[in-house]
N, C-alpha and C positions, 0 to 999 in steps of 0.2 A: 839791118834792124832799124826800127823806128824811123826817124827823120832822114837817116842816111840811106835808107833802102833805095836801090837802083841808082845811086849817085856814084860817079867815078872820081869826081874832084870836089872835095869838101874839107872844111876845117872844123874840128871839134875842139871847143874851148871849155876847159873845166876851171871854174872860178870858185874856189873855196878858201882854204888857208893860204894857198899859193895859187898862181894862175899859170896854166900850161895849155899847150895846144897839140893836137894830133893832126898832122898834115897828110891827107890821103890824096895822092896825085895819080891820075890814070889808074885808079883802083888799087894802088899799092901804098902802104904806109911808108912815108918818107922819114928816114931817121937822121940823115946828114952824115958827114964823114966821121964824127965822134959820137954819134947817137944822141946828140943834143938838140936836134931840130925841134922846133916848137916850144922852146924855153922862153916864152914871151913874158913871163913874170918878171924877168930881169931886164926888160927893155926900159931904158931910162926915160922918164917922162918929165922929170923936174930935177935938174942938177943940184938944186938947193933944198930938195925935199927931204923927207924922213929917211933915216938910216935904214937900210935893208939888212936882213940876216946874212946876205952874201958879202957885206962890207961896203957896198956902194950906196950912194944917196939917190933918192928919187926913183927907185925901181917901181914898176907898175904895181907889183904885189905888196910893196911897202905903203902904197897909197890907197889901193883898193883890195880888200879881201874880206872874208866873213869876220875875221878878228877885228879889223879896222871898223867894220860896220857895227859890230857888237860894242866896241869902245865908244862909238858915236851915239848909240841908242841907249845904252844902260843908264847914263845919267838922267835921262828923262823917263825911265821906267819901261822902255820898250824892248821886246825880245825878237831878234831876227828870225826865230823859228816859229813865231806865232803869226799866222796869216792875217788876223785882225789887226795886230800891231803894225803890219807892213802897209796898211791903208791909212795910218796916221799921217797927216800932212808933212811932218818933219821926216818921217821914214820915206815917204814918196819922193820928196826932194832929194834926200841923200841917195836913194837907190837909183833915181834917174841920172843924177850927176855921176855916180859910180859907173853906171852903164855907159854914159857918154865918154868917160875917161878910158875905160876898156875899149870902147868903140874906136877911139883914135888909133890904137895899135891894130885893131882888126881891120879898119879901113885901109891902113898901109899894107896889111897882108893881102887884102882883096885886090889892091892895085898891083901887087907883085905877083900873086898866084892866080888871080881870076877864078876863084872857085864857083861851083854851082850853088853852094850853100855854106853858111856858117851855123853850126849847131852849138848852142850854149848848154852847159851842164854844170853840176856842182851846187854848192850851198847858195851862192848868190843867184843863180838862175832859178832856184826853187823858191825864192822869196816872193815870186809873183811876177806880174807883167811889167812892172816899172823899170826894173834893171834891164830887161830885154828891150824895152822901148827906147831906153837911153842908148844902148848899143846900136840899134837900128837907126836912130837919129844921127849918130856920128857917121855911120857907114853911108847913109843917104847924102849927107852934106859934105863929107870929106873925101870920099873915094871918087875916082874919075867916073865919067858918065856911064860906061858899061858896068864896071864893078859896083857902082853905087846902087844897082838894082839887085845885088846879091841877096838871096833869101836868107834872112837871119831869124832863127827860131830857137826856142828853148826845147830841149829834149823832152819827150814824153816818158822816157825810160827812167829819168832821175837817177837814183843811186845804183841802178842796174846797168847803166850804159857801159861803163868800163868792163864790167864782168861779161856782158854779152859780146862786147867787142873782142875780148880775149878768147872767149869760146869760139867765136866765128873765125878768128885768126888761127887758132889751134886746129879747128876742123878743116881749114883749107891748106894746112901745111902737112906734106907727107912725113910720116914718122920714120919710114925706112925707104931709102933710095934703092929702087930695084934696078938691076942692070938692064941695059937696053937690048 
């Protein structure tokens, strides 16, 4: 569906209250040994940073999330869900920097997994092009030469991406195993 159509290796990153990733490798969702693969929101990016709800300091999602964005914008009367407000110079700067911060982690994933694409979803991706541009900037400048050209796009499916992914997964999973 959407930007992932016909891709075998991609990363879907949802950036909202938290930040998580779905890793699709060779057409299969990769879960990891404990089902925790893709928990990028707890990647430490600043050991002296803000406390995270997980108990650690400086986690990605303690630094960048829709809640953090809201706290940054409310004092100047801007709403992260208002497209016009997201074009305000202060919002543009914050969104681009937030995207670059998330992009550091994504650049490392691109170096490690070499995906065909990174698809961004969630509340931060739906704020407009500035967050996505920040992610793209970090991937271009921080990933190795091959992965630096990974296609980074915002999903066109927005709030429906996870639902459609679950439906596609269910449709491709046999309900009853038939004897051979």
